[in-house]
N, C-alpha and C positions, 0 to 999 in steps of 0.2 A: 395517526394512522399517516398523516399523511408524508410526515419525517421518514416512516418507515417506508412508504411508495419510492423516496430520493434517493434511497440505497441502494434499492434496486433497482437504479434507472442504466442503464446501458450506455456506455462513452458510445459516441459517435465516433466513425468508419477514418473520417478526414481528424479528427483528433486524434487516433491511435495511428493514424498512417504521419501525421506529424513525427506525433514521438518519437516512431519507428524513426525516424527520419533525420530525427539527432533535435530537432527543436525543442530549444531549454524549457520555451513557459507550458509546452504539450506538457512532455514531461511530466514537469509540476502539480499540473494538475490531472494529471492521472497517478500521480505519489498522492494528488490532495484527496484524491476519489475514494483509494486506497484505504487512505490515514486510519479510521479508526478500526478499519480489519488486523490493520499490521497491527495496532497496539494490542489490540484485544492478546493477538497469537505472540505481544513480544510479554504479556503483564507472566509474572511469578508471583510465587503467596514466600512470603520472607518472614521470619520467628522472628518481635524482638526479644529482649533479655526476658521475662518473664514468660513467657513463651505462645504470648499472642501474635498471632497470624497476622500480614498485612500485605494488602497487595502492592505490585510498584513491579513502573513498567521498563524492564532490561534492557538498557538502549545499543549499548552492545549488536543483541538481538533485531531489534531493531533497526536497527543501522545496517545489516546482514539485508534484512527480509529485505528495506528498501534500495542495497545496489542492485538486489537479484533481479526485484522488478526490472529496475534501470536496462539494466545486463537482457533480459528475456526482450522486453521494450525494442532494444537495438540491435535484437536478431533477428525477431519478428518481421516475415518476411512476408511482409506488407499483395506480392503482384500473386503467392499465392493462394489465397486467402479472400479474394480479392474477385 
């Protein structure tokens, strides 16, 4: 239960503000926060030569999602939400 609560924890406004202004450490913290969600979204089912399914993270999809998150962070208007 404790791990579940941590996943749903909101990021501090100051962290979002720093990420939106281009702070690399803040951006990396935001990416780390959403890492599990991004991995889930970028996981695909593939099949081996015997038709047995297995799951794999598609790194191209993962990088695309991370790039979109970074782009949106940098476009985020902190003043409009304050």
